[in-house]
C-alpha positions in Angstrom: 8.3 8.3 47.4 11.7 8.2 46.2 12.0 4.7 47.9 9.1 4.2 44.8 11.1 6.0 42.2 14.3 4.5 43.0 12.7 1.0 42.5 11.3 2.1 39.2 14.3 3.5 38.0 16.3 -0.3 39.0 12.6 -2.1 37.0 13.8 -0.3 33.7 17.5 -0.6 33.9 17.1 -4.4 34.4 14.8 -4.9 31.7 16.4 -2.4 29.4 19.6 -4.9 30.1 18.1 -7.9 29.5 16.3 -6.2 26.0 20.0 -5.7 25.0 21.4 -8.9 25.8 18.8 -11.3 24.3 19.2 -9.1 20.9 16.1 -6.9 21.1 18.0 -4.0 20.9 21.2 -4.8 18.2 24.5 -3.5 19.1 24.7 0.0 17.7 20.4 0.0 17.1 19.1 2.7 18.4 16.4 2.6 21.3 12.9 3.9 20.9 12.4 7.5 22.2 12.0 8.6 25.6 8.1 9.1 25.4 7.8 5.6 23.6 9.7 4.2 26.3 8.1 6.2 29.5 4.6 5.1 28.1 5.7 1.6 27.6 6.9 1.7 31.8 4.4 3.8 32.9 7.2 6.6 34.0 7.3 10.1 34.2 10.1 11.1 31.3 12.1 12.5 34.0 12.7 9.3 36.1 13.3 7.1 32.8 16.1 9.7 31.9 17.3 8.2 35.2 17.3 4.9 34.3 18.6 5.8 30.8 21.6 8.0 32.7 22.4 4.9 34.8 22.7 2.6 31.8 25.2 5.5 30.0 27.1 5.7 32.9 27.8 1.6 32.9 28.7 2.0 28.9 25.5 0.2 27.6 24.0 3.2 26.0 25.3 5.9 24.2 23.3 9.2 23.3 24.3 11.4 20.2 22.8 14.5 20.6 20.2 15.6 18.0 19.9 11.9 16.9 18.6 9.8 20.2 20.1 6.7 22.1 21.6 3.7 20.8 23.2 1.0 22.2 26.8 0.8 22.9 28.4 -1.0 19.8 31.0 -2.4 22.3 28.4 -3.5 24.9 27.5 -6.9 25.1 28.4 -9.2 21.7 25.0 -11.5 22.4 23.5 -10.0 20.1 22.6 -13.0 17.8 21.3 -14.9 20.5 17.3 -16.5 19.7 15.4 -13.7 20.3 17.8 -11.6 17.9 16.9 -14.2 15.1 13.4 -14.2 15.9 13.5 -10.0 14.8 14.0 -11.3 11.5 10.3 -12.9 11.1 7.8 -11.9 9.4 4.9 -10.0 10.9 3.1 -13.1 9.3 4.8 -15.6 10.6 5.1 -14.2 13.9 1.2 -14.4 14.0 0.8 -17.7 12.5 3.0 -18.7 15.6 0.8 -17.1 18.2 -2.0 -18.6 16.4 -1.4 -21.9 16.9 0.4 -21.7 20.2 -2.1 -18.8 22.4 -5.5 -20.7 21.9 -3.8 -23.8 23.8 -2.2 -21.5 26.0 -5.4 -19.9 27.1 -6.9 -23.3 27.7 -4.5 -24.5 29.6 -4.6 -21.4 31.9 -8.1 -21.7 32.5 -7.8 -25.6 34.3 -3.9 -24.4 35.7 -4.8 -20.7 37.0 -4.3 -20.1 40.6 -6.2 -17.1 42.7 -3.2 -15.2 42.2 -2.9 -15.9 38.9 -6.6 -14.6 38.0 -6.1 -11.5 39.7 -2.8 -10.8 37.8 -4.7 -11.7 34.9 -7.3 -9.2 35.9 -5.4 -6.5 37.0 -3.2 -6.6 33.8 -6.8 -6.1 31.4 -8.0 -3.4 33.6 -4.9 -1.4 33.2 -5.2 -2.1 29.3 -8.8 -0.9 29.3 -7.4 2.4 31.4 -4.4 3.2 29.2 -4.3 6.5 27.8 -2.2 6.1 24.8 -1.0 3.2 22.1 2.1 2.7 23.6 0.6 2.1 27.4 -2.0 0.2 26.0 0.8 -2.3 24.1 2.5 -2.2 27.4 -0.6 -3.6 29.3 -1.8 -5.8 26.3 2.2 -7.6 26.7 1.2 -8.1 30.2 -1.9 -9.6 29.8 -0.7 -11.9 27.4 2.3 -12.8 29.4 0.1 -13.6 32.4 -2.1 -16.2 30.6 1.1 -17.8 29.6 2.3 -18.2 33.6 -1.1 -19.1 34.3 -0.7 -22.3 32.0 1.8 -23.6 34.4 4.5 -24.2 31.4 8.2 -22.8 31.6 9.2 -23.1 28.4 5.4 -21.5 26.6 6.4 -18.6 29.5 9.1 -17.9 27.6 7.8 -17.7 24.2 5.7 -15.4 25.1 8.5 -13.0 26.3 10.0 -13.7 23.3 7.3 -12.8 21.3 6.4 -9.4 23.5 10.2 -8.5 22.7 9.8 -8.9 19.1 6.5 -6.6 18.8 8.8 -4.2 21.2 10.7 -3.4 18.0 10.5 0.2 16.4 8.8 -1.7 13.6 6.5 -3.4 15.1 5.4 -0.2 17.2 4.9 1.8 13.6 2.7 -1.0 12.5 0.6 -1.2 15.5 0.3 2.1 15.6 -1.0 2.2 12.3 -3.9 -0.4 13.0 -4.4 0.6 16.3 -8.1 2.7 15.5 -10.4 3.3 18.0 -12.9 0.2 16.7 -9.6 -1.9 16.7 -9.5 -1.2 20.3 -12.9 -1.3 21.1 -12.7 -5.0 19.7 -9.3 -6.0 21.6 -10.9 -4.9 24.9 -14.1 -7.1 24.2 -12.0 -9.9 23.2 -9.7 -9.8 26.0 -12.9 -9.6 28.4 -14.7 -12.6 26.8 -10.7 -14.9 27.5 -10.5 -13.5 30.9 -14.1 -14.3 31.4 -13.7 -17.9 30.7 -10.3 -18.2 32.4 -12.5 -17.1 35.9 -15.4 -19.6 34.3 -12.6 -22.2 33.8 -13.7 -23.5 30.6 -10.6 -24.2 28.3 -12.7 -24.7 25.3 -14.1 -21.0 25.6 -11.2 -19.5 26.4 -9.2 -21.1 23.3 -12.1 -19.8 21.4 -12.2 -16.4 22.2 -8.0 -16.5 22.4 -7.9 -17.6 18.5 -10.7 -15.0 17.6 -8.6 -12.2 18.8 -5.2 -13.1 17.4 -7.1 -13.6 14.0 -8.8 -10.0 14.4 -5.4 -8.7 15.4 -3.8 -10.1 12.8 -5.7 -9.2 10.2 -5.9 -5.5 11.4 -1.5 -5.9 11.1 -1.1 -7.4 8.0 -3.6 -5.5 6.4 -1.8 -2.4 7.0 1.1 -4.0 6.1 0.0 -4.7 2.3 -1.4 -1.0 2.2 2.2 -0.5 2.9 3.8 -2.5 0.2 1.4 -0.8 -2.2 2.1 2.7 -1.5 
C-alpha cells in the first residue's frame, strides 16, 4: 500500500511539474483547489497533499495561508511556450479546432488501434461512466479522448490532444464545464462516448468519425450556451 501511494504521489508530482513547465499554470498563478486536484487524479486528499508538499520543498509551489497554493514566480520561466499561448484561446476557437480534428483522429483510430489500445479506451470509458463527481468525470473524459488520439498512431495529433487537455484543465474552463454539466448532458455524453467506442471496436472509421463529430457538437453547444448566458447576466 505504501508503495502504491508513493507511486501515486510521484505521478502527481510529475504531472504538476509538466503543467507548470508548459505554462498551463503560469508563474504566480494559483493552482486548483486540493479537492479539485484530488478528484482529478483519483487520490485521497492526504495523498495529494504529499505531492504538493514535495513541490513546495523543491520551491516549485508556495502556499499562502488562507489564500491557496501558487506557482512560485521564480520557478520556471518557460510559461510563454505554445501551451501558455493556447490558454488564451477562446472556448469558441478551442471547440472549432476540436471539431475539425477529433473526428478524423477517431477515423484513424478505428483502423490503426491495437487490441491494447482498445482496452485502454474501454477502461477510460468505464471509469468515466463510474465517475462520482465532475472533476473525476472530466479527468477520465480527457483520458478517453487522449487514448483515442494515441490509438490513431500519430504523435503530432497526440501532442495536440495533450495541449487541448491542458487548456481544458484551466480553472476558468473547469467552471464553465461545471455549469454545463447537467445530469442530462452527462447522460448524453456517456451515450455518445459509448457509440464512438463501439464504432472503434467494429473498425468502422466513418461511423466513429460521425459519432465523434456529434459528440463535439453537443459539448460545444452546451459550453457556448452557458458562456452566452454568463455574458448576458
